[in-house]
KEKE-3310 file (N, C-alpha, C; in steps of 0.2 Angstrom, whole numbers, plus 5000, padded with zeros to 4 digits):
npx = (4888:4882:4877:4876:4869:4877:4867:4858:4865:4868:4855:4853:4862:4857:4845:4850:4856:4844:4837:4846:4847:4836:4836:4840:4836:4829:4829:4822:4819:4806:4809:4802:4788:4791:4804:4815:4824:4833:4829:4835:4831:4821:4807:4809:4802:4790:4794:4799:4791:4783:4788:4801:4807:4807:4798:4802:4799:4803:4817:4832:4840:4831:4831:4844:4845:4835:4840:4852:4847:4840:4850:4857:4849:4851:4848:4851:4852:4850:4852:4846:4851:4844:4850:4867:4869:4859:4862:4867:4858:4858:4871:4876:4871:4878:4892:4894:4887:4884:4897:4905:4900:4905:4918:4915:4908:4918:4920:4909:4897:4891:4887:4881:4877:4873:4875:4869:4874:4871:4882:4892:4894:4888:4875:4867:4862:4859:4867:4867:4863:4873:4885:4901:4905:4914:4926:4923:4917:4927:4936:4932:4935:4930:4921:4919:4922:4917:4917:4911:4916:4911:4900:4903:4910:4900:4889:4895:4901:4891:4885:4895:4897:4885:4887:4898:4904:4906:4900:4897:4899:4893:4897:4889:4892:4883:4882:4887:4878:4871:4881:4887:4892:4901:4895:4900:4892:4896:4908:4916:4923:4934:4943:4934:4940:4952:4963:4962:4973:4971:4977:4993:5009:5024:5028:5021:5008:4991:4979:4962:4945:4928:4917:4927:4935:4933:4936:4950:4955:4953:4961:4973:4974:4975:4987:4995:4996:5004:5016:5018:5018:5006:5000:4984:4975:4961:4954:4944:4941:4939:4941:4946:4961:4970:4986:4997:4996:4996:5008:5017:5015:5019:5033:5037:5034:5037:5030:5015:4998:4983:4966:4950:4932:4928:4932:4950:4955:4959:4955:4953:4964:4974:4978:4982:4993:5002:5005:5011:5022:5029:5031:5037:5046:5060:5058:5050:5050:5044:5034:5019:5004:4988:4971:4956:4939:4934:4937:4923:4906:4895:4893:4881:4871:4874:4888:4894:4903:4915:4919:4920:4933:4941:4947:4956:4961:4967:4977:4984:4990:4998:5007:5013:5019:5028:5036:5046)
npy = (5136:5140:5152:5151:5151:5144:5136:5134:5127:5115:5111:5108:5098:5088:5086:5081:5069:5062:5061:5053:5040:5029:5024:5033:5044:5057:5062:5070:5083:5093:5094:5093:5099:5112:5113:5113:5122:5131:5131:5122:5110:5114:5112:5099:5088:5090:5087:5074:5066:5061:5049:5049:5060:5063:5068:5068:5063:5074:5069:5065:5054:5044:5047:5045:5031:5025:5028:5020:5007:5007:5009:4997:4990:4993:5006:5023:5034:5051:5061:5075:5086:5097:5109:5112:5109:5101:5088:5079:5070:5060:5056:5044:5034:5037:5037:5024:5015:5017:5021:5010:4999:4993:4988:4980:4970:4964:4969:4965:4972:4987:5004:5016:5030:5047:5062:5077:5092:5108:5120:5131:5148:5166:5169:5175:5168:5157:5145:5128:5131:5137:5130:5122:5106:5098:5092:5082:5072:5069:5062:5050:5035:5028:5037:5048:5065:5080:5097:5110:5126:5134:5137:5128:5117:5113:5109:5098:5090:5085:5076:5067:5063:5055:5045:5038:5024:5023:5030:5047:5063:5079:5094:5109:5126:5137:5151:5154:5150:5159:5163:5167:5159:5153:5138:5124:5112:5101:5098:5089:5094:5087:5075:5074:5072:5078:5092:5109:5121:5137:5150:5155:5157:5163:5166:5162:5151:5149:5139:5134:5130:5127:5139:5149:5150:5161:5171:5169:5170:5184:5189:5186:5194:5206:5205:5204:5217:5222:5217:5203:5187:5175:5159:5151:5137:5128:5116:5107:5092:5085:5073:5060:5070:5080:5079:5079:5090:5101:5099:5100:5114:5121:5117:5125:5138:5140:5144:5143:5146:5141:5141:5140:5140:5133:5130:5132:5123:5106:5105:5103:5110:5108:5095:5096:5105:5097:5086:5093:5098:5087:5082:5092:5099:5104:5113:5123:5140:5146:5143:5133:5142:5143:5149:5152:5148:5152:5143:5139:5140:5143:5161:5174:5182:5196:5197:5188:5192:5195:5183:5175:5170:5183:5194:5202:5194:5184:5190:5196:5184:5180:5191:5187:5176:5180:5187:5179)
npz = (4859:4875:4886:4903:4920:4935:4942:4932:4923:4930:4930:4917:4915:4923:4916:4904:4908:4913:4902:4894:4901:4906:4919:4927:4941:4951:4968:4982:4994:4990:4977:4965:4961:4966:4961:4969:4982:4977:4964:4955:4950:4942:4932:4928:4933:4927:4914:4915:4923:4939:4943:4940:4945:4961:4974:4991:5008:5023:5027:5028:5030:5026:5012:5008:5011:5004:4991:4991:4991:4979:4970:4971:4964:4951:4947:4944:4956:4960:4973:4982:4994:5004:5011:5016:5030:5033:5030:5040:5047:5038:5038:5044:5035:5024:5027:5034:5027:5012:5008:5010:5004:4992:4995:5006:5000:4993:4981:4973:4973:4968:4971:4964:4968:4968:4977:4979:4986:4991:4997:5008:5013:5012:5008:5017:5027:5042:5054:5049:5036:5029:5029:5028:5026:5020:5023:5032:5025:5016:5024:5024:5017:5001:4996:4983:4980:4973:4966:4958:4950:4941:4927:4915:4921:4930:4922:4915:4926:4934:4926:4924:4937:4939:4929:4935:4943:4957:4973:4973:4980:4976:4979:4979:4976:4984:4984:4972:4963:4954:4946:4930:4914:4899:4892:4884:4877:4869:4872:4885:4901:4904:4915:4930:4942:4942:4944:4938:4930:4931:4929:4924:4932:4940:4953:4964:4971:4971:4978:4977:4979:4973:4979:4982:4971:4961:4970:4973:4960:4958:4968:4963:4951:4957:4964:4953:4949:4958:4954:4955:4950:4949:4950:4948:4955:4952:4962:4960:4963:4978:4984:4976:4978:4967:4968:4960:4951:4959:4965:4954:4951:4962:4962:4952:4957:4970:4981:4991:4994:5001:4999:5007:5011:5022:5039:5044:5053:5054:5041:5023:5017:5026:5024:5011:5013:5021:5012:5001:5008:5010:4997:4989:4997:4995:4986:4991:4996:5007:5021:5018:5017:5025:5021:5028:5034:5052:5067:5073:5076:5062:5059:5063:5050:5048:5051:5043:5033:5038:5042:5031:5019:5010:4996:5002:5013:5006:4999:5010:5015:5004:5005:5018:5014:5004:5013:5018)
capx = (4890:4877:4878:4871:4871:4879:4861:4855:4870:4867:4848:4853:4866:4852:4840:4853:4856:4838:4835:4850:4847:4829:4837:4842:4831:4831:4825:4824:4814:4803:4813:4797:4783:4794:4810:4820:4824:4836:4826:4840:4828:4815:4804:4811:4796:4785:4796:4800:4786:4784:4792:4808:4808:4803:4797:4803:4798:4808:4820:4838:4842:4827:4833:4850:4844:4831:4844:4856:4843:4838:4857:4859:4844:4852:4846:4856:4848:4853:4849:4847:4851:4842:4855:4873:4868:4854:4865:4869:4853:4860:4878:4877:4870:4883:4898:4894:4884:4886:4905:4908:4897:4909:4923:4912:4906:4923:4919:4903:4892:4892:4882:4882:4873:4875:4872:4870:4874:4873:4886:4895:4890:4888:4869:4864:4858:4863:4870:4864:4861:4879:4891:4906:4906:4917:4932:4920:4916:4933:4940:4929:4937:4925:4917:4922:4919:4919:4914:4912:4916:4909:4895:4905:4911:4894:4886:4898:4903:4885:4884:4901:4896:4880:4890:4903:4902:4907:4896:4900:4895:4894:4896:4888:4893:4876:4882:4889:4873:4869:4887:4886:4898:4899:4895:4901:4888:4899:4915:4917:4928:4940:4942:4932:4944:4959:4963:4963:4977:4967:4982:5000:5013:5031:5030:5017:5002:4985:4974:4956:4940:4921:4915:4932:4939:4933:4940:4957:4957:4953:4967:4979:4974:4977:4994:4999:4997:5010:5022:5018:5015:5003:4996:4978:4973:4954:4956:4938:4940:4941:4943:4953:4965:4975:4992:5002:4995:4998:5016:5021:5015:5024:5040:5039:5033:5040:5026:5008:4993:4977:4960:4943:4928:4928:4938:4956:4957:4958:4952:4956:4970:4979:4980:4986:4999:5006:5007:5016:5028:5033:5033:5040:5050:5066:5056:5047:5053:5041:5029:5012:4999:4981:4966:4949:4935:4937:4935:4918:4899:4894:4890:4875:4872:4877:4895:4897:4908:4921:4920:4922:4939:4940:4953:4961:4964:4972:4983:4988:4993:5003:5012:5017:5023:5034:5041:5051)
capy = (5138:5143:5156:5149:5151:5137:5133:5132:5122:5109:5109:5105:5092:5083:5085:5077:5063:5059:5059:5048:5034:5028:5021:5039:5047:5062:5061:5075:5087:5099:5095:5091:5105:5118:5114:5114:5129:5136:5130:5119:5105:5117:5109:5092:5084:5091:5084:5067:5063:5060:5043:5050:5066:5061:5072:5064:5066:5077:5063:5064:5047:5040:5049:5041:5024:5023:5028:5015:5001:5008:5008:4990:4987:4995:5013:5029:5039:5057:5064:5082:5088:5104:5113:5108:5107:5096:5081:5075:5065:5055:5055:5037:5030:5039:5035:5018:5010:5019:5022:5004:4993:4990:4985:4975:4964:4961:4971:4962:4976:4994:5009:5023:5036:5054:5066:5084:5096:5115:5122:5137:5154:5171:5170:5179:5163:5155:5139:5123:5133:5140:5127:5118:5100:5093:5088:5076:5066:5067:5058:5043:5031:5025:5042:5053:5072:5085:5103:5114:5133:5138:5133:5123:5111:5111:5105:5091:5086:5082:5070:5062:5060:5050:5040:5035:5018:5024:5035:5054:5069:5085:5100:5115:5132:5140:5158:5155:5147:5164:5165:5165:5158:5149:5131:5120:5106:5096:5096:5089:5097:5082:5070:5078:5071:5082:5100:5114:5126:5143:5155:5154:5162:5161:5168:5159:5147:5149:5133:5135:5126:5129:5146:5153:5151:5168:5176:5168:5173:5191:5191:5185:5200:5212:5204:5205:5224:5223:5214:5196:5182:5170:5153:5149:5131:5125:5109:5103:5086:5085:5066:5061:5076:5079:5082:5080:5096:5106:5099:5103:5121:5123:5117:5131:5145:5140:5147:5140:5148:5137:5145:5137:5143:5129:5131:5129:5118:5099:5105:5100:5114:5105:5089:5098:5107:5091:5082:5097:5099:5081:5081:5098:5102:5107:5119:5129:5146:5149:5138:5133:5146:5142:5154:5149:5150:5151:5137:5142:5139:5148:5166:5177:5185:5203:5197:5183:5194:5195:5176:5172:5173:5187:5195:5205:5189:5180:5195:5196:5177:5181:5195:5184:5171:5183:5190:5174)
capz = (4865:4878:4892:4908:4927:4937:4943:4925:4920:4933:4928:4910:4915:4925:4910:4899:4911:4914:4895:4892:4904:4910:4926:4931:4944:4956:4974:4987:4997:4986:4970:4960:4959:4968:4958:4974:4985:4972:4957:4951:4947:4940:4926:4927:4935:4921:4908:4915:4928:4946:4945:4939:4949:4967:4981:4997:5015:5026:5030:5024:5031:5021:5005:5006:5012:4998:4985:4991:4989:4971:4966:4971:4960:4945:4946:4946:4959:4962:4979:4983:5001:5003:5013:5019:5037:5034:5028:5045:5048:5033:5038:5045:5029:5019:5029:5036:5022:5005:5006:5012:5001:4987:4999:5010:4996:4989:4974:4969:4973:4967:4973:4960:4971:4968:4982:4978:4993:4991:5003:5009:5015:5008:5006:5023:5031:5048:5054:5045:5029:5026:5032:5023:5029:5015:5026:5036:5021:5013:5028:5023:5011:4997:4993:4978:4981:4968:4967:4952:4952:4935:4923:4911:4925:4933:4917:4914:4932:4937:4922:4925:4943:4938:4926:4939:4947:4964:4976:4972:4983:4972:4983:4974:4979:4983:4983:4965:4958:4949:4942:4923:4910:4893:4892:4878:4878:4865:4874:4892:4904:4906:4921:4935:4948:4941:4945:4932:4931:4928:4927:4924:4935:4942:4960:4970:4969:4975:4977:4979:4975:4974:4980:4983:4965:4959:4975:4971:4953:4959:4971:4958:4947:4961:4965:4947:4949:4962:4951:4957:4945:4953:4947:4952:4953:4954:4964:4957:4966:4985:4986:4977:4977:4962:4971:4955:4948:4964:4966:4948:4951:4968:4960:4948:4960:4977:4987:4991:4998:5000:5002:5006:5016:5028:5044:5042:5058:5052:5035:5017:5016:5030:5020:5005:5015:5023:5006:4997:5012:5009:4990:4986:5002:4993:4981:4995:4998:5012:5023:5015:5021:5023:5022:5028:5040:5058:5070:5077:5072:5057:5062:5060:5043:5048:5052:5039:5028:5042:5043:5025:5016:5004:4992:5006:5017:5002:4998:5016:5015:4999:5008:5023:5010:5001:5018:5020)
cpx = (4885:4880:4873:4874:4874:4873:4858:4859:4869:4860:4849:4857:4861:4847:4844:4854:4850:4836:4839:4850:4840:4830:4839:4836:4833:4826:4827:4818:4812:4806:4808:4793:4787:4800:4816:4821:4828:4834:4831:4836:4821:4813:4805:4806:4791:4787:4797:4796:4788:4788:4799:4811:4804:4803:4797:4800:4804:4812:4826:4841:4838:4829:4839:4849:4840:4836:4849:4853:4842:4845:4859:4854:4845:4850:4852:4853:4853:4849:4851:4846:4849:4847:4861:4872:4863:4856:4866:4864:4855:4867:4880:4876:4875:4890:4899:4891:4886:4893:4908:4905:4901:4915:4921:4910:4911:4923:4913:4898:4895:4886:4883:4877:4876:4872:4874:4869:4876:4876:4889:4891:4889:4881:4864:4860:4863:4865:4865:4862:4868:4886:4895:4908:4910:4922:4929:4919:4922:4937:4938:4931:4930:4920:4921:4918:4922:4915:4916:4912:4914:4904:4897:4906:4904:4890:4888:4899:4897:4884:4889:4900:4891:4883:4895:4900:4902:4902:4900:4895:4897:4892:4895:4888:4887:4877:4884:4883:4871:4875:4886:4893:4896:4900:4895:4898:4891:4905:4916:4923:4934:4938:4940:4936:4951:4958:4964:4967:4974:4972:4989:5004:5020:5032:5027:5011:4997:4981:4968:4951:4933:4920:4921:4937:4939:4936:4948:4959:4957:4959:4973:4980:4977:4985:4998:5000:5003:5016:5023:5015:5012:4999:4990:4976:4966:4955:4950:4937:4943:4943:4941:4956:4970:4982:4997:5002:4998:5006:5019:5021:5019:5031:5042:5039:5037:5036:5019:5004:4987:4971:4954:4939:4927:4933:4944:4958:4955:4954:4956:4963:4976:4982:4984:4993:5004:5009:5012:5022:5032:5035:5037:5044:5055:5064:5053:5051:5050:5036:5023:5008:4992:4976:4960:4945:4938:4934:4929:4911:4898:4890:4884:4876:4876:4885:4898:4903:4915:4923:4923:4928:4938:4947:4958:4965:4969:4978:4987:4993:4999:5009:5016:5021:5029:5039:5046:5057)
cpy = (5142:5147:5154:5151:5144:5133:5130:5126:5115:5106:5105:5099:5087:5081:5080:5070:5059:5057:5053:5041:5034:5026:5027:5042:5052:5061:5066:5079:5093:5100:5095:5098:5111:5119:5115:5121:5133:5135:5126:5113:5107:5114:5102:5087:5084:5087:5076:5063:5062:5054:5043:5056:5066:5066:5068:5067:5070:5073:5062:5057:5042:5041:5044:5033:5021:5023:5022:5008:5002:5007:5001:4987:4989:5002:5017:5034:5045:5061:5071:5083:5095:5110:5109:5105:5102:5089:5077:5070:5059:5053:5047:5033:5031:5036:5027:5012:5011:5018:5015:4998:4989:4986:4979:4969:4962:4963:4969:4967:4983:4998:5016:5028:5042:5058:5073:5088:5104:5117:5129:5143:5159:5173:5174:5174:5160:5148:5134:5125:5136:5137:5124:5112:5095:5089:5082:5070:5064:5062:5051:5040:5028:5030:5046:5060:5077:5092:5108:5122:5137:5134:5128:5117:5109:5107:5098:5087:5082:5075:5065:5059:5054:5044:5036:5029:5018:5030:5042:5059:5075:5091:5106:5121:5137:5147:5159:5152:5152:5166:5163:5164:5154:5142:5128:5113:5100:5094:5096:5092:5093:5078:5075:5077:5074:5089:5103:5120:5132:5148:5153:5159:5159:5162:5164:5155:5148:5143:5135:5130:5129:5137:5151:5154:5158:5173:5175:5171:5181:5193:5190:5191:5206:5211:5205:5213:5226:5220:5207:5192:5176:5165:5152:5142:5130:5118:5104:5097:5087:5078:5062:5068:5075:5083:5083:5087:5102:5105:5102:5111:5124:5122:5122:5137:5145:5142:5144:5143:5144:5141:5141:5141:5139:5131:5128:5123:5111:5100:5102:5104:5111:5099:5091:5101:5102:5088:5086:5098:5093:5080:5086:5102:5107:5113:5125:5134:5149:5143:5139:5137:5144:5148:5151:5152:5149:5145:5138:5140:5145:5154:5169:5181:5192:5203:5192:5185:5194:5187:5173:5175:5177:5189:5198:5199:5185:5184:5195:5189:5177:5185:5191:5179:5174:5187:5185:5175)
cpz = (4869:4884:4898:4915:4929:4939:4937:4922:4923:4931:4921:4910:4918:4920:4905:4902:4912:4907:4892:4895:4908:4917:4930:4934:4949:4962:4979:4989:4992:4980:4964:4958:4960:4963:4962:4976:4980:4965:4953:4947:4943:4933:4924:4928:4929:4915:4909:4920:4935:4948:4944:4943:4956:4972:4987:5003:5017:5030:5026:5024:5026:5014:5004:5006:5006:4992:4985:4989:4981:4967:4966:4966:4953:4943:4947:4949:4961:4968:4980:4991:5001:5005:5016:5026:5038:5032:5034:5047:5043:5033:5039:5039:5024:5021:5031:5032:5015:5004:5007:5008:4996:4990:5003:5006:4992:4982:4970:4969:4972:4969:4970:4962:4970:4973:4981:4984:4991:4997:5002:5011:5010:5005:5012:5027:5037:5048:5051:5038:5026:5028:5026:5026:5025:5018:5030:5032:5017:5017:5027:5017:5008:4994:4988:4979:4976:4969:4961:4954:4946:4931:4919:4915:4928:4928:4916:4920:4935:4933:4923:4932:4943:4934:4930:4943:4954:4966:4975:4976:4978:4977:4979:4978:4978:4981:4975:4960:4952:4944:4934:4919:4904:4895:4885:4879:4873:4868:4882:4895:4906:4912:4927:4941:4947:4942:4939:4934:4927:4925:4928:4928:4937:4949:4965:4967:4974:4973:4980:4976:4977:4974:4980:4976:4962:4963:4973:4965:4954:4963:4967:4953:4951:4962:4959:4946:4953:4960:4952:4952:4949:4949:4952:4950:4956:4955:4961:4961:4973:4988:4979:4976:4972:4964:4966:4952:4952:4965:4960:4949:4956:4966:4956:4952:4967:4983:4986:4996:4996:5003:5001:5012:5022:5033:5043:5047:5055:5045:5029:5016:5020:5027:5014:5007:5017:5017:5002:5001:5011:5002:4987:4991:5000:4988:4985:4997:5005:5015:5019:5020:5019:5025:5022:5033:5047:5062:5075:5073:5067:5060:5059:5054:5043:5049:5048:5035:5032:5043:5036:5022:5010:5001:4997:5011:5013:5000:5004:5017:5010:5002:5013:5019:5007:5006:5020:5016)
residu = (UNK:UNK:UNK:UNK:UNK:UNK:UNK:UNK:UNK:UNK:UNK:UNK:UNK:UNK:UNK:UNK:UNK:UNK:UNK:UNK:UNK:UNK:UNK:UNK:UNK:UNK:UNK:UNK:UNK:UNK:UNK:UNK:UNK:UNK:UNK:UNK:UNK:UNK:UNK:UNK:UNK:UNK:UNK:UNK:UNK:UNK:UNK:UNK:UNK:UNK:UNK:UNK:UNK:UNK:UNK:UNK:UNK:UNK:UNK:UNK:UNK:UNK:UNK:UNK:UNK:UNK:UNK:UNK:UNK:UNK:UNK:UNK:UNK:UNK:UNK:UNK:UNK:UNK:UNK:UNK:UNK:UNK:UNK:UNK:UNK:UNK:UNK:UNK:UNK:UNK:UNK:UNK:UNK:UNK:UNK:UNK:UNK:UNK:UNK:UNK:UNK:UNK:UNK:UNK:UNK:UNK:UNK:UNK:UNK:UNK:UNK:UNK:UNK:UNK:UNK:UNK:UNK:UNK:UNK:UNK:UNK:UNK:UNK:UNK:UNK:UNK:UNK:UNK:UNK:UNK:UNK:UNK:UNK:UNK:UNK:UNK:UNK:UNK:UNK:UNK:UNK:UNK:UNK:UNK:UNK:UNK:UNK:UNK:UNK:UNK:UNK:UNK:UNK:UNK:UNK:UNK:UNK:UNK:UNK:UNK:UNK:UNK:UNK:UNK:UNK:UNK:UNK:UNK:UNK:UNK:UNK:UNK:UNK:UNK:UNK:UNK:UNK:UNK:UNK:UNK:UNK:UNK:UNK:UNK:UNK:UNK:UNK:UNK:UNK:UNK:UNK:UNK:UNK:UNK:UNK:UNK:UNK:UNK:UNK:UNK:UNK:UNK:UNK:UNK:UNK:UNK:UNK:UNK:UNK:UNK:UNK:UNK:UNK:UNK:UNK:UNK:UNK:UNK:UNK:UNK:UNK:UNK:UNK:UNK:UNK:UNK:UNK:UNK:UNK:UNK:UNK:UNK:UNK:UNK:UNK:UNK:UNK:UNK:UNK:UNK:UNK:UNK:UNK:UNK:UNK:UNK:UNK:UNK:UNK:UNK:UNK:UNK:UNK:UNK:UNK:UNK:UNK:UNK:UNK:UNK:UNK:UNK:UNK:UNK:UNK:UNK:UNK:UNK:UNK:UNK:UNK:UNK:UNK:UNK:UNK:UNK:UNK:UNK:UNK:UNK:UNK:UNK:UNK:UNK:UNK:UNK:UNK:UNK:UNK:UNK:UNK:UNK:UNK:UNK:UNK:UNK:UNK:UNK:UNK:UNK:UNK:UNK:UNK:UNK:UNK:UNK:UNK:UNK:UNK:UNK:UNK:UNK:UNK:UNK:UNK:UNK:UNK:UNK:UNK:UNK:UNK:UNK:UNK:UNK)
# end
């Protein structure tokens, strides 16, 4: 059992994937000598060479387009997008080409491309560096989207994404890169497209993913001091969404709060709220309540703490739920 940060766990997962399959390669801006902006690929070029860890030009569309071509030739390319807001020059390649190749070819072609995207705020950066665009990709059929919240998941989910025959986007919570935890390198975390129930409770359910999972867990602990028993679910997969695990929890607790950093307007939380309202309507004791960012461009660093959901906002949502 090793103790790693999320960044180091991804690094070790990439190292294992590169060592295990000579067709696996990494491509991205400054990922070689520099090791990436967050040093997630540090040391991999020295170990595997410049033909396996490729420094690309500053052109996200070119990165994705090249990876699609390589995947069609039997490779397992892993693309790094340097920051969340930089992905949009490659958005056309991802949504109109990569996501549709399997269906367009009537199943004859597969494009096992992995796209790593550091996302979310909390690092003191401005727009294009602190955004949460996951809902824009989740709306596109043909893409799988996962997001780890701890080092154990980070180590295994990146490898499982590379092994998947479908295109997978891995949203990495950049403000949690330095979060430490135990990693069992002999025992996978299970199916990456299923949710994990982290705490058991009887009074309410909190669903979160990525960077907000630690916040949800902290809110549940505070709620426990007030005599409220709260279940916390780490969604882990944004597309597909494990609605069964969420439904089973809500049928036990009767209340649901959904928390994510992205704006609540047209966000992942809205889809979960709609599905649970359909599937567990008779179990709900209160409306489903969403906690998220505001419908505005990401703010300047000195006020981002007011933008990002925190423990108090989740607890306030729980209070509103229990008021019904």
